[in-house]
C-alpha positions as CSV (number, residue, x, y, z in Angstrom):
1,M,25.4,-2.5,24.7
2,W,23.4,-4.9,26.8
3,Q,23.2,-2.4,29.6
4,R,21.7,0.2,27.2
5,I,19.1,-2.3,25.9
6,I,18.2,-3.3,29.5
7,E,17.8,0.3,30.6
8,H,15.6,1.0,27.5
9,F,13.2,-1.9,28.2
10,Q,13.3,-1.5,32.0
11,T,11.5,1.9,31.6
12,L,9.5,1.2,28.5
13,E,6.3,0.8,30.5
14,E,6.6,4.4,31.5
15,R,6.5,5.5,27.8
16,P,3.0,4.6,26.6
17,L,3.4,6.6,23.4
18,E,6.4,4.6,22.4
19,R,4.6,1.4,23.1
20,M,1.6,2.5,21.1
21,A,3.9,3.5,18.2
22,I,5.3,-0.1,18.2
23,L,1.8,-1.5,18.1
24,V,0.4,0.9,15.5
25,G,3.6,0.8,13.4
26,G,3.6,-3.0,13.3
27,M,0.0,-3.1,12.2
28,L,0.5,-0.5,9.5
29,L,3.6,-2.3,8.2
30,F,1.8,-5.6,7.8
31,W,-1.4,-3.8,6.5
32,I,0.8,-2.5,3.7
33,I,2.5,-5.8,3.1
34,E,-0.7,-7.8,3.0
35,G,-2.0,-5.4,0.4
36,A,1.1,-6.1,-1.8
37,I,1.3,-9.9,-1.3
38,P,-2.1,-11.1,-0.1
39,L,-2.5,-14.8,0.9
40,F,-6.2,-14.9,0.1
41,T,-8.7,-12.6,-1.6
42,L,-10.9,-11.8,1.5
43,H,-14.6,-11.2,1.1
44,F,-15.6,-8.6,3.6
45,K,-19.2,-7.9,4.7
46,K,-18.8,-4.3,3.5
47,N,-15.1,-3.4,3.1
48,K,-11.7,-3.7,4.6
49,L,-12.0,-0.5,6.7
50,R,-15.3,-1.6,8.2
51,H,-13.8,-5.0,9.1
52,A,-10.8,-3.2,10.6
53,G,-13.1,-0.9,12.6
54,V,-14.9,-3.8,14.2
55,N,-11.7,-5.5,15.2
56,L,-10.1,-2.2,16.5
57,V,-13.0,-1.8,18.9
58,F,-11.9,-5.1,20.6
59,T,-8.3,-4.0,20.3
60,V,-8.9,-0.8,22.2
61,I,-10.8,-2.7,25.0
62,H,-8.0,-5.2,25.2
63,L,-5.4,-2.4,25.5
64,I,-7.4,-0.6,28.3
65,I,-7.7,-3.9,30.3
66,H,-3.9,-4.6,29.9
67,T,-3.0,-1.0,30.7
68,L,-4.9,-1.4,34.0
69,L,-3.3,-4.8,34.6
70,A,0.1,-3.3,34.0
71,I,-0.1,-1.6,37.5
72,V,-0.3,-5.1,39.0
73,I,2.3,-6.5,36.7
74,I,4.9,-3.8,37.7
75,K,4.2,-4.4,41.4
76,L,4.5,-8.2,41.0
77,S,7.7,-8.0,39.1
78,D,9.1,-5.6,41.7
79,W,8.0,-7.9,44.5
80,C,9.8,-10.8,42.9
81,L,13.0,-8.7,42.7
82,H,12.7,-7.6,46.3
83,E,12.0,-11.1,47.6
84,K,14.3,-12.8,45.1
85,F,11.4,-15.1,44.2
86,G,11.2,-16.9,40.9
87,M,13.4,-19.0,38.5
88,V,15.8,-16.2,37.5
89,Y,16.7,-15.7,41.2
90,W,16.7,-19.3,42.2
91,F,19.2,-20.1,39.3
92,N,21.2,-16.9,40.0
93,S,20.8,-16.0,36.3
94,G,22.9,-13.5,34.5
95,V,21.3,-10.8,32.3
96,L,21.2,-12.9,29.1
97,A,19.8,-16.0,31.0
98,T,17.2,-13.8,32.7
99,V,16.0,-12.4,29.4
100,I,15.8,-16.0,27.9
101,I,14.0,-17.4,31.0
102,G,11.6,-14.5,31.2
103,V,10.7,-14.4,27.5
104,L,10.3,-18.2,27.3
105,A,8.2,-18.3,30.4
106,L,5.9,-15.5,29.2
107,D,5.6,-17.1,25.8
108,F,4.6,-20.4,27.6
109,S,1.9,-18.4,29.4
110,S,0.5,-17.4,26.0
111,W,0.5,-21.0,24.8
112,L,-1.0,-22.3,28.1
113,V,-3.8,-19.8,28.3
114,H,-4.7,-20.4,24.7
115,L,-4.8,-24.1,25.2
116,T,-6.9,-23.6,28.3
117,M,-9.5,-21.5,26.6
118,H,-9.9,-24.1,23.9
119,K,-10.3,-27.0,26.4
120,V,-12.5,-25.4,29.1
121,P,-16.1,-24.8,27.7
122,L,-16.8,-21.8,29.8
123,L,-13.6,-20.0,28.7
124,W,-14.1,-21.1,25.1
125,R,-17.3,-19.0,25.1
126,F,-15.1,-15.9,25.4
127,H,-12.4,-17.0,23.0
128,L,-14.7,-18.0,20.2
129,V,-15.1,-14.3,19.5
130,H,-11.6,-14.3,18.2
131,H,-12.3,-17.4,16.0
132,S,-15.5,-16.0,14.6
133,D,-13.7,-13.7,12.3
134,T,-14.2,-15.0,8.7
135,N,-11.6,-12.7,7.2
136,I,-8.3,-13.0,9.1
137,D,-6.0,-10.1,8.5
138,V,-3.6,-8.0,10.6
139,T,-6.4,-6.3,12.5
140,S,-7.7,-9.7,13.7
141,G,-4.7,-10.2,16.1
142,L,-6.1,-8.4,19.1
143,R,-9.8,-9.2,18.4
144,H,-10.4,-10.5,21.9
145,H,-13.5,-10.4,24.1
146,P,-12.8,-8.5,27.4
147,G,-13.1,-11.8,29.3
148,D,-10.5,-13.4,27.0
149,S,-8.2,-10.4,27.6
150,L,-8.6,-10.6,31.3
151,L,-7.7,-14.3,31.4
152,R,-4.6,-13.7,29.3
153,G,-3.5,-11.1,31.8
154,I,-4.0,-13.5,34.7
155,F,-1.9,-16.2,33.1
156,F,0.7,-13.6,32.2
157,M,1.0,-12.6,35.8
158,L,1.2,-16.3,37.0
159,L,4.2,-16.9,34.8
160,I,5.9,-13.6,36.0
161,F,5.4,-15.0,39.5
162,I,6.9,-18.3,38.6
163,S,9.8,-17.0,36.5
164,G,10.5,-13.9,38.5
165,A,10.8,-12.0,35.2
166,P,12.1,-8.4,35.8
167,M,10.4,-5.6,33.9
168,Y,13.0,-5.4,31.2
169,S,12.3,-9.0,30.3
170,V,8.5,-8.5,30.5
171,M,8.7,-5.5,28.2
172,M,11.0,-7.3,25.7
173,Y,8.4,-10.1,25.5
174,Q,5.4,-7.7,25.2
175,T,7.2,-6.0,22.3
176,L,7.9,-9.3,20.6
177,V,4.4,-10.6,21.0
178,V,2.8,-7.4,19.6
179,L,4.9,-7.7,16.5
180,A,4.4,-11.4,16.2
181,T,0.7,-11.1,16.5
182,A,0.5,-8.7,13.6
183,F,2.8,-10.9,11.6
184,T,1.0,-14.2,12.2
185,H,-2.5,-12.8,11.5
186,A,-1.5,-10.7,8.5
187,N,-3.0,-11.8,5.2
188,I,0.4,-12.3,3.6
189,R,1.8,-15.0,1.3
190,L,5.4,-15.8,2.1
191,P,7.4,-18.2,-0.2
192,G,6.5,-21.8,1.0
193,W,10.0,-22.6,1.9
194,L,10.4,-19.5,4.0
195,D,7.2,-20.0,5.9
196,H,8.0,-23.7,6.5
197,S,11.5,-22.8,7.7
198,L,10.3,-20.1,10.1
199,S,7.8,-22.5,11.6
200,Y,10.5,-24.7,13.1
201,F,11.3,-21.9,15.6
202,L,8.7,-19.2,15.3
203,I,4.9,-19.1,14.7
204,S,4.7,-18.5,10.9
205,P,1.7,-16.9,9.2
206,N,0.6,-20.2,7.6
207,M,1.1,-22.1,10.8
208,H,-1.2,-19.8,12.6
209,K,-3.7,-19.7,9.8
210,V,-4.2,-23.5,10.3
211,H,-5.3,-22.6,13.9
212,H,-8.0,-20.4,12.4
213,H,-9.4,-23.2,10.2
214,W,-13.1,-23.5,10.9
215,K,-13.1,-27.2,11.8
216,Q,-11.4,-29.3,14.5
217,P,-8.9,-30.8,15.1
218,Y,-7.1,-27.9,13.3
219,T,-8.8,-25.2,15.4
220,D,-7.4,-27.0,18.5
221,S,-3.8,-26.9,17.4
222,N,-0.9,-24.4,16.9
223,Y,-1.6,-22.4,20.0
224,G,1.7,-20.6,20.2
225,A,2.2,-16.8,20.1
226,V,5.8,-16.2,19.3
227,F,7.8,-19.5,19.4
228,S,6.6,-22.8,17.9
229,I,8.6,-24.9,20.4
230,W,5.6,-25.4,22.7
231,D,3.4,-26.8,20.0
232,R,6.1,-29.0,18.7
233,L,7.2,-30.3,22.1
234,L,3.8,-30.7,23.7
235,G,2.0,-32.4,20.8
236,T,-0.3,-29.6,19.6
237,F,1.4,-28.9,16.3
238,S,-0.5,-29.6,13.1
239,K,-0.2,-28.9,9.3
240,L,-2.7,-28.3,6.6
241,D,-2.3,-27.2,3.0
242,I,-2.8,-23.4,3.3
243,N,-5.2,-23.5,0.3
244,Q,-7.6,-25.7,2.2
245,V,-7.9,-23.3,5.2
246,K,-11.3,-21.7,5.7
247,Y,-11.7,-19.2,8.4
248,G,-14.5,-18.9,11.0
249,L,-16.4,-21.5,13.0
250,D,-18.5,-24.4,11.8
251,K,-20.8,-24.0,14.9
252,H,-21.6,-21.6,17.7
253,Y,-21.7,-18.4,15.7
254,P,-23.3,-17.5,12.4
255,A,-20.7,-16.2,9.9
256,E,-23.0,-13.3,8.8
257,K,-22.7,-11.8,12.3
258,D,-18.9,-11.8,12.6
259,E,-18.8,-8.0,12.4
260,D,-21.7,-7.4,14.8
261,V,-19.9,-5.9,17.9
262,M,-22.8,-6.0,20.3
263,S,-23.7,-9.5,19.4
264,L,-20.0,-10.6,19.8
265,L,-19.8,-9.0,23.3
266,K,-23.0,-10.7,24.4
267,K,-22.3,-14.1,22.9
268,P,-20.4,-15.6,25.8
269,F,-23.4,-15.1,28.1
270,Q,-25.9,-16.8,25.7
271,P,-26.6,-20.5,25.0
272,L,-24.2,-21.8,22.3
273,D,-25.5,-23.2,19.1
274,Y,-24.3,-26.8,18.5
């Protein structure tokens, strides 16, 4: 069984339609669920489809950038294999350990780049585009400025280099993070006990919604993508009653322009409002 799973993910990068089906299928699934059990009644500038269209512009740009970076990612992973460089080779890991090390290392890259973008003012300029959304739903997950997307790719490759993650491990994580991103951003209300229980191991929807609260210190917490262990171990975990969460930013970007694509694209290169 393991061999069939490994073979499937080892070549998943060569099947872009299948990867796109996972992305689109995940978004559609949670789009339907958030319509059935919404967390909040969202107040869109025009309507839900207009809001989705704006976010999907950024999603398409993000996917183009990461498709191009995939060429480098494949070569880097293959180089690690050929040179036996990285943690999985230094520890002489078996298949299961290789998957665990690779997935955890790449998830740490997601946590680390997210923390870095919040702490470095220049990089925050790009990341604030994600936080400027005042109506968080499943389409908000890949609302990233191109500069944000590029930085995520760089950190991703850095942790491939350190971990030596082979392509099957890389593709397993990318599949996980795509589904997790849709899940954590979806406007869904889970039973409180279920959301709380999930948050001990995974990033739950409510846990991530705290990160989208418009005021610090909550904005600067809960950086994880798939697993919550990094926030819990490294002191960046925080809680807030979900009914107190308000989306957007309390500075830098006017809420009435959170669906203005051109303004969002130009914002990192303009003086920030304090």
